[in-house]
N, C-alpha and C positions, 0 to 999 in steps of 0.2 A: 266383809272380807277384804284384804288388802291386796295390793298388787306386789308381786315379787321382782326380782332384779331384771328379768326378761319381760316384764310387762304382763305376765300371767298371773291368775289368782293364786294366792298361797293362803297358808293358815290351816289350822286343824280340820276345817269343814272339808276342804279339797281332798285331803287324804281319807277322811270319812266317807266321801262320796266315791272315791276309787276303790276303797275296801268293800263298800256295799255292792257296787257293780261287780267287782270281782267275785263275790259271794255269789250273785246272780248267775254269773257265767259258769262258775263251777257247779253250781246246783242244777243247771240246764234251764233255769227259768227264763233266761234271757231271750230265748227264742219267740216269746210271747209279747215282748215290748212293742208297742206300736211304732211304726216308722217315723210318725210325726215327733216322736221324742228324740230323734237322732237327726241332728241338723246338718249333716255332713252331705257334701255334693256327690254327684256321680261322674266318672268319665267313662264313655264308651270304649270298648276294647281297641277299636281302629285307631282312635285319637292316642291312647297310651302307647300303642305300637309304633305310631309315629314318632312319638317323643323319645321313646327308647331307641329307635333307629337312628336319631339324630344325637344320641348320647347326651340328652338333656341332664345337665349336672344339677338341675333344680328339682328333680323328681327321684324318689327312692320307693322301690315296691317292697311292701311288707307283707308276706304270705303267712296267713295265720291258721292254715290247713294242718293237718297231723303230719308227722315225719314220713308216714307211710304214703299219704296223697301227695306229699312234696316230692319224694322220690320217683313216683310214676309220672311226673310231669309238671313242670314249673316254668315260670317266665324266667329267662336269663337275667341274672344279677339280682334276683329277689332274695331278700333276707327271710329265712325261715324262723318264725317265732309263733308256735302253736298257740292259739287263743287261750287255752287253759294255763299257759305259761307267761302270757303277756303281762299281767299284773306284777309278776315277779321279776320280769326282765325289762322293764322300762329304762333301766340305766344303759342298755345296750343302744338305745335310740337317743339318749340325751344330747350327742353332739350333732343331732340331725334336725335341730329346731328350725333351721333357715330353709330346708327343704320341704316340698309337698310330700306327704306320706300317702301313697296310693295303696290301700289295703285290699288284699284279696282273700277269697277262700272259694269254695266249689260253686256256690250259687249267689252269694252276696249277703247272706244272713249273719253268718260269724263275723264277717268283715264289718259289718255295720256295729256290732257290739265291740268290736276292737277298735273301731273309730271313736266311740264313746269313751273308751279308756284312754285312748291317746289324747283326746280334746281335753279330758279331765286332767290329764297329766301335764298339760301345758303346750301340747302341739297345736299351733293356730291352723296349719294348713293340712288337713287330713281329708282325703277322697276315697271313695269306694269304686272299685271296678265293676261297673254295670253289669250284672249278669254273672261275675266271678268267672272262674276258669271254665266253666261249662260254655259260657258265651264266647270266651277266648277261643276255645277248640271248635266251636261250631263255625267260626269264621275262618278256621284253618290257620291262625296265626302261629308263629314258631313257639316251641316250647322245648325245655331241655329235660331229658330224662336221665336220673341218676342211677348208677349201677349200685346194687346192694354190696355192702361191705363183705370181702371174702370171709369165710367161716374158718 
C-alpha cells in the first residue's frame, strides 16, 4: 500500500476497508468488535471541556449520534454526522486533517466505530470522548439543546 499526498495510506485496499467497515456499521454488527481492534485514545470529559472553554483551535468535536439525540442535547460547536451517514459524508471533514477529531456518541460504542472509519479515511488524530454524552452529562458539563423546527 502506498502513501498518499498527505502521508496517509492510499490505494484500492484503503477504500475496500472503509466500505467493509461501513457495511458492518450499517448492519449493526460493529457493536461486537473487540475494543482492542480500535487503536484510538480516549479523552476525559473534563479535559475536553477545558479545551473547548479555551477555544482550542486544534480540536473539532464530531457527534455521531442520531439527529434526534443531537437535538436533545449536544456539545456547543459539535459537528453532527450520524454514524450511519459518516462513510458517505467523509468529504465534510476533509479540510480538518490538521485537527484532532474528538468523536462522541451516547456511551462511546458508536464513536469508536466512527473513529475507525475516520482513521481508515486518513485522519491521523482521532480521539473518543470517554463515556460519551452520558459521562459528559453525569459531570454536569454544559450542553446545548436545539429547538425542533416549527411545523
